[in-house]
DOFI-616477 format. One record per atom (N, C-alpha, C): residue in three letters; chain; atom name; x, y, z. Coordinates in steps of 0.2 Angstrom, whole numbers. Each point is the difference from the previous one (the first is absolute). Example, Ala and Ser with C-alpha at 12.3 -4.5 7.8 and 13.67 -1.06 7.14 Angstrom:
2
ATOM   resn   chain   name    east   north      up
ATOM    Ala       A      N      66     -28      39
ATOM    Ala       A     CA      -4       6       0
ATOM    Ala       A      C       4       6       0
ATOM    Ser       A      N      -2       5      -4
ATOM    Ser       A     CA       4       6       1
ATOM    Ser       A      C      -4       5       3
END
This chain:
112
ATOM   resn   chain   name    east   north      up
ATOM    Met       A      N     779    1044    -332
ATOM    Met       A     CA       1       4       7
ATOM    Met       A      C      -8       0       2
ATOM    Ala       A      N      -2      -5       7
ATOM    Ala       A     CA      -6       2       3
ATOM    Ala       A      C       1       5       5
ATOM    Ile       A      N      -5       5      -1
ATOM    Ile       A     CA       1       7       5
ATOM    Ile       A      C      -8       2       3
ATOM    Arg       A      N       2      -1       9
ATOM    Arg       A     CA      -6       0       3
ATOM    Arg       A      C      -5       3      -2
ATOM    Ser       A      N      -5       0       3
ATOM    Ser       A     CA      -5       5      -1
ATOM    Ser       A      C      -1       7       1
ATOM    Asp       A      N       4      -1       7
ATOM    Asp       A     CA       1       7       2
ATOM    Asp       A      C       8       4      -2
ATOM    Phe       A      N       3      -1      -2
ATOM    Phe       A     CA       6       1      -5
ATOM    Phe       A      C      -2       7       2
ATOM    Phe       A      N      -4       1      -4
ATOM    Phe       A     CA       0       9      -1
ATOM    Phe       A      C       1       5       5
ATOM    Lys       A      N      -4      -4       6
ATOM    Lys       A     CA      -1       2       5
ATOM    Lys       A      C       8       0       5
ATOM    Asp       A      N       3      -5      -2
ATOM    Asp       A     CA       6       0       4
ATOM    Asp       A      C       6       4      -3
ATOM    Val       A      N      -3       2      -6
ATOM    Val       A     CA       5       5      -4
ATOM    Val       A      C      -3       8       2
ATOM    Tyr       A      N      -5      -1       4
ATOM    Tyr       A     CA      -2       7       2
ATOM    Tyr       A      C       5       2       6
ATOM    Asp       A      N      -2      -6       4
ATOM    Asp       A     CA       3       1       6
ATOM    Asp       A      C       8       0       0
ATOM    Val       A      N       4      -2      -3
ATOM    Val       A     CA       6       1      -3
ATOM    Val       A      C       3       9      -3
ATOM    Val       A      N      -6       0      -4
ATOM    Val       A     CA       2       6      -1
ATOM    Val       A      C      -1       6       4
ATOM    Arg       A      N      -5      -1       3
ATOM    Arg       A     CA       0       6       7
ATOM    Arg       A      C       3       0       2
ATOM    Leu       A      N       5      -5       2
ATOM    Leu       A     CA       7       1       4
ATOM    Leu       A      C       4       3      -2
ATOM    Ile       A      N       2       1      -7
ATOM    Ile       A     CA       7       4      -3
ATOM    Ile       A      C      -3       5       2
ATOM    Pro       A      N       7       3       2
ATOM    Pro       A     CA       1       8       4
ATOM    Pro       A      C      -1       4      -4
ATOM    Tyr       A      N      -2       6       6
ATOM    Tyr       A     CA       2       7      -5
ATOM    Tyr       A      C       7       0      -4
ATOM    Gly       A      N       1       3      -5
ATOM    Gly       A     CA       8       2      -4
ATOM    Gly       A      C       1      -7      -1
ATOM    Arg       A      N      -4      -6       1
ATOM    Arg       A     CA       6      -6      -3
ATOM    Arg       A      C      -6      -3      -6
ATOM    Val       A      N       3      -3      -5
ATOM    Val       A     CA      -5      -6      -5
ATOM    Val       A      C       2      -8       0
ATOM    Ser       A      N      -5      -3      -1
ATOM    Ser       A     CA       1      -7      -3
ATOM    Ser       A      C       0      -1      -7
ATOM    Ser       A      N      -2      -6      -1
ATOM    Ser       A     CA       2      -2      -6
ATOM    Ser       A      C      -5      -6      -1
ATOM    Tyr       A      N      -5      -2      -6
ATOM    Tyr       A     CA      -5      -5      -1
ATOM    Tyr       A      C       4      -6       3
ATOM    Gly       A      N       7      -2      -4
ATOM    Gly       A     CA       3      -7       0
ATOM    Gly       A      C      -1       0      10
ATOM    Ala       A      N       3       5       1
ATOM    Ala       A     CA       4      -1       8
ATOM    Ala       A      C      -7      -2       4
ATOM    Ile       A      N      -6       4       0
ATOM    Ile       A     CA      -5      -2       3
ATOM    Ile       A      C      -4      -6      -1
ATOM    Ala       A      N       1      -4      -7
ATOM    Ala       A     CA      -3      -4       0
ATOM    Ala       A      C       7      -7       1
ATOM    Ala       A      N       4       2       1
ATOM    Ala       A     CA       6      -5       3
ATOM    Ala       A      C       0      -1       8
ATOM    Tyr       A      N      -2       7       3
ATOM    Tyr       A     CA      -3      -3       6
ATOM    Tyr       A      C      -6      -1       4
ATOM    Leu       A      N      -4      -1      -5
ATOM    Leu       A     CA      -6      -4       1
ATOM    Leu       A      C       2      -7      -3
ATOM    Gly       A      N       3      -2      -2
ATOM    Gly       A     CA       1      -8      -2
ATOM    Gly       A      C      -3       1      -8
ATOM    Ala       A      N       1       4      -2
ATOM    Ala       A     CA      -2      -3      -8
ATOM    Ala       A      C       5       6      -3
ATOM    Lys       A      N       7      -4      -3
ATOM    Lys       A     CA       3       3      -2
ATOM    Lys       A      C      -1       3      -6
ATOM    Thr       A      N      -3      -4      -5
ATOM    Thr       A     CA      -2       1      -6
ATOM    Thr       A      C      -4       3       0
ATOM    Gly       A      N      -3       5       3
ATOM    Gly       A     CA      -8       3       1
ATOM    Gly       A      C       0       8       0
ATOM    Ala       A      N       7       2      -3
ATOM    Ala       A     CA       0       9      -1
ATOM    Ala       A      C      -6       1      -4
ATOM    Arg       A      N      -1      -3      -5
ATOM    Arg       A     CA      -7       2      -4
ATOM    Arg       A      C      -7       1       5
ATOM    Met       A      N       1      -5       3
ATOM    Met       A     CA      -6      -2       5
ATOM    Met       A      C       0       8       6
ATOM    Val       A      N       4       3       1
ATOM    Val       A     CA       2       4       4
ATOM    Val       A      C      -4       7      -4
ATOM    Gly       A      N       6      -1      -5
ATOM    Gly       A     CA      -5       5      -5
ATOM    Gly       A      C      -5       2      -1
ATOM    Tyr       A      N      -5      -7       0
ATOM    Tyr       A     CA      -8      -1      -2
ATOM    Tyr       A      C      -3       6       6
ATOM    Ala       A      N       3      -5       7
ATOM    Ala       A     CA      -2       5       6
ATOM    Ala       A      C       1       5       2
ATOM    Met       A      N       6       4      -4
ATOM    Met       A     CA       1       6       2
ATOM    Met       A      C      -5       6      -5
ATOM    Asn       A      N      -1      -3      -6
ATOM    Asn       A     CA      -6       2      -5
ATOM    Asn       A      C      -6      -1       1
ATOM    Ala       A      N      -3      -4       6
ATOM    Ala       A     CA      -7      -2       2
ATOM    Ala       A      C       1       5       7
ATOM    Ala       A      N       7       4       3
ATOM    Ala       A     CA      -2       2       7
ATOM    Ala       A      C      -3       7       1
ATOM    His       A      N      -1       3      -4
ATOM    His       A     CA       0       8       0
ATOM    His       A      C      -6       2       5
ATOM    Ala       A      N      -6      -7       1
ATOM    Ala       A     CA      -6       2       1
ATOM    Ala       A      C       0      -3       9
ATOM    Glu       A      N       6      -5       1
ATOM    Glu       A     CA       1      -3       8
ATOM    Glu       A      C       0       6       6
ATOM    Val       A      N      -5      -3       5
ATOM    Val       A     CA       3       2       6
ATOM    Val       A      C       2      -4       6
ATOM    Pro       A      N       2       1       3
ATOM    Pro       A     CA       5       9      -1
ATOM    Pro       A      C       3       0      -5
ATOM    Tyr       A      N       4       5      -2
ATOM    Tyr       A     CA       5       1      -7
ATOM    Tyr       A      C       3      -2       0
ATOM    Val       A      N       3      -3      -8
ATOM    Val       A     CA       5      -4       0
ATOM    Val       A      C       7       5      -3
ATOM    Pro       A      N       4       4       2
ATOM    Pro       A     CA       7       2      -4
ATOM    Pro       A      C       1      -3      -6
ATOM    Ala       A      N      -3      -1      -6
ATOM    Ala       A     CA       2      -5      -5
ATOM    Ala       A      C       5       5      -3
ATOM    His       A      N       1       3       0
ATOM    His       A     CA       4       4      -3
ATOM    His       A      C       7       1       3
ATOM    Arg       A      N       2      -4       5
ATOM    Arg       A     CA       5      -4       3
ATOM    Arg       A      C       4      -4      -3
ATOM    Val       A      N      -5      -5      -5
ATOM    Val       A     CA       2      -8      -1
ATOM    Val       A      C       1       5      -9
ATOM    Val       A      N       7      -1      -3
ATOM    Val       A     CA       4      -1      -5
ATOM    Val       A      C       3      -6      -2
ATOM    Asn       A      N       1      -1      -7
ATOM    Asn       A     CA       5      -6      -4
ATOM    Asn       A      C       7      -1       6
ATOM    Arg       A      N       2      -5      -4
ATOM    Arg       A     CA       7      -1       4
ATOM    Arg       A      C       7       5      -3
ATOM    Asn       A      N      -4       3      -5
ATOM    Asn       A     CA       6       6      -1
ATOM    Asn       A      C      -2       7       2
ATOM    Gly       A      N      -4       1       3
ATOM    Gly       A     CA      -4       6       3
ATOM    Gly       A      C      -2       4      -4
ATOM    Met       A      N      -4      -4      -5
ATOM    Met       A     CA      -3       6      -5
ATOM    Met       A      C      -9       0       2
ATOM    Leu       A      N      -2       5      -1
ATOM    Leu       A     CA      -6       0       0
ATOM    Leu       A      C      -4      -4      -3
ATOM    Ser       A      N      -1      -6      -1
ATOM    Ser       A     CA      -4      -4      -7
ATOM    Ser       A      C      -7      -2       3
ATOM    Gly       A      N      -2       2       4
ATOM    Gly       A     CA      -7       0       3
ATOM    Gly       A      C      -3       8      -1
ATOM    Lys       A      N       5       4      -1
ATOM    Lys       A     CA      -5       8       0
ATOM    Lys       A      C      -5       1      -5
ATOM    Arg       A      N      -2      -5      -6
ATOM    Arg       A     CA      -7       1      -4
ATOM    Arg       A      C      -6      -1       5
ATOM    His       A      N       3      -3       5
ATOM    His       A     CA      -8      -3       4
ATOM    His       A      C      -1       7       5
ATOM    Phe       A      N       4       5       0
ATOM    Phe       A     CA      -3       5       5
ATOM    Phe       A      C      -5       5      -4
ATOM    Gly       A      N      -2       5       4
ATOM    Gly       A     CA      -5       4      -4
ATOM    Gly       A      C       3       5      -5
ATOM    Ser       A      N       7       2       1
ATOM    Ser       A     CA       2       3      -7
ATOM    Ser       A      C       8      -1      -2
ATOM    Glu       A      N       2       2      -4
ATOM    Glu       A     CA       7      -3       0
ATOM    Glu       A      C       5       1       3
ATOM    Asn       A      N      -1       4       2
ATOM    Asn       A     CA       5       3       8
ATOM    Asn       A      C       0      -1       7
ATOM    Glu       A      N      -9      -3       0
ATOM    Glu       A     CA       0       0      10
ATOM    Glu       A      C       4      -7       2
ATOM    Met       A      N       2      -4      -4
ATOM    Met       A     CA       5      -5       5
ATOM    Met       A      C       6       2       0
ATOM    Gln       A      N       2       6      -4
ATOM    Gln       A     CA       8       3       2
ATOM    Gln       A      C      -3       5       7
ATOM    Leu       A      N      -6       4      -2
ATOM    Leu       A     CA       0       5       4
ATOM    Leu       A      C      -1      -3       8
ATOM    Leu       A      N      -4      -4       0
ATOM    Leu       A     CA      -1      -4       6
ATOM    Leu       A      C       9      -1       6
ATOM    Leu       A      N       3      -5      -7
ATOM    Leu       A     CA       6      -2       4
ATOM    Leu       A      C       5       6       1
ATOM    Glu       A      N      -1       6      -4
ATOM    Glu       A     CA       4       4       2
ATOM    Glu       A      C      -3       4       8
ATOM    Gln       A      N      -6      -1       1
ATOM    Gln       A     CA      -4       2       4
ATOM    Gln       A      C       3      -2       6
ATOM    Asp       A      N       1      -7      -1
ATOM    Asp       A     CA       6      -5       7
ATOM    Asp       A      C       6       1      -1
ATOM    Gly       A      N       4       6      -4
ATOM    Gly       A     CA       7       1       1
ATOM    Gly       A      C       5      -5      -6
ATOM    Ile       A      N      -4      -4      -4
ATOM    Ile       A     CA       3      -3      -4
ATOM    Ile       A      C       2       4      -7
ATOM    Leu       A      N       6       1      -3
ATOM    Leu       A     CA       1       2      -5
ATOM    Leu       A      C      -1      -2      -5
ATOM    Val       A      N      -4       1      -6
ATOM    Val       A     CA      -1      -4      -6
ATOM    Val       A      C       3       5      -7
ATOM    Ala       A      N       2      -3      -4
ATOM    Ala       A     CA       2       3      -6
ATOM    Ala       A      C      -2      -6      -8
ATOM    Asp       A      N      -2       5      -2
ATOM    Asp       A     CA       1      -7      -7
ATOM    Asp       A      C      -6      -7       2
ATOM    Asp       A      N      -5       2       3
ATOM    Asp       A     CA      -4      -6       2
ATOM    Asp       A      C       4      -5       4
ATOM    Gln       A      N       6       3       3
ATOM    Gln       A     CA       7      -5       5
ATOM    Gln       A      C      -1       2       6
ATOM    Val       A      N      -1      -5       7
ATOM    Val       A     CA       2       4       5
ATOM    Val       A      C       9       0       1
ATOM    Gln       A      N       1       6       3
ATOM    Gln       A     CA       6       2       1
ATOM    Gln       A      C       3      -3       8
ATOM    Asn       A      N       7      -1       0
ATOM    Asn       A     CA       3      -4       4
ATOM    Asn       A      C      -6      -6       2
ATOM    Phe       A      N      -1      -4      -3
ATOM    Phe       A     CA      -5      -7      -2
ATOM    Phe       A      C       4      -3       7
ATOM    Asn       A      N       5      -3      -1
ATOM    Asn       A     CA       4      -3       4
ATOM    Asn       A      C       0       2       7
ATOM    Lys       A      N      -1       5       4
ATOM    Lys       A     CA      -1       4       4
ATOM    Lys       A      C      -7       0       2
ATOM    Val       A      N      -2       1      -1
ATOM    Val       A     CA      -7       1       1
ATOM    Val       A      C      -6      -6      -1
ATOM    Phe       A      N       4      -7      -2
ATOM    Phe       A     CA      -4      -7      -1
ATOM    Phe       A      C      -2      -3       6
ATOM    Trp       A      N      -6      -1       2
ATOM    Trp       A     CA       1      -4       7
ATOM    Trp       A      C      -4      -5      -4
ATOM    Asp       A      N       4      -5       3
ATOM    Asp       A     CA      -2      -8      -2
ATOM    Asp       A      C      -4      -3       8
ATOM    Pro       A      N      -7      -3      -4
ATOM    Pro       A     CA      -4      -4       7
ATOM    Pro       A      C       3      -4       3
ATOM    Ser       A      N       6      -5      -5
ATOM    Ser       A     CA       1      -5       4
ATOM    Ser       A      C       6       1       5
ATOM    Leu       A      N       4       5       2
ATOM    Leu       A     CA       3       3       3
ATOM    Leu       A      C      -2       4       5
ATOM    His       A      N      -5       1      -1
ATOM    His       A     CA      -3       6       6
ATOM    His       A      C      -8      -3       2
ATOM    Leu       A      N       1      -5       0
ATOM    Leu       A     CA      -8      -2       2
ATOM    Leu       A      C       1      -8       0
ATOM    Thr       A      N      -4      -2       4
ATOM    Thr       A     CA      -2      -9       1
ATOM    Thr       A      C      -5       0       2
ATOM    Leu       A      N      -2      -7      -6
ATOM    Leu       A     CA      -5      -3      -2
ATOM    Leu       A      C      -5      -1       8
END
């Protein structure tokens, strides 16, 4: 799969649009950007997002099951969960609770 050189920037632009109190998934963001099999690339972008300006709320991106699969890339073991809880997201055992209710699909809410 060919990924455009500005793919990370595109990912960051989408992630900045995830509303407070909502989460999205690596795969949903990849699909929206036309890279349906690019979920792993979105993960790489999230790993590199911590120094981006303006801020990228990478904590709002979880795996397709609502698991905090990227939590090890935050400053501490619980930082991703704490940031989500500050956003009003309930998390238990590294899993977003009520995932279907708080899931935000950019393909349904944005247009390219």
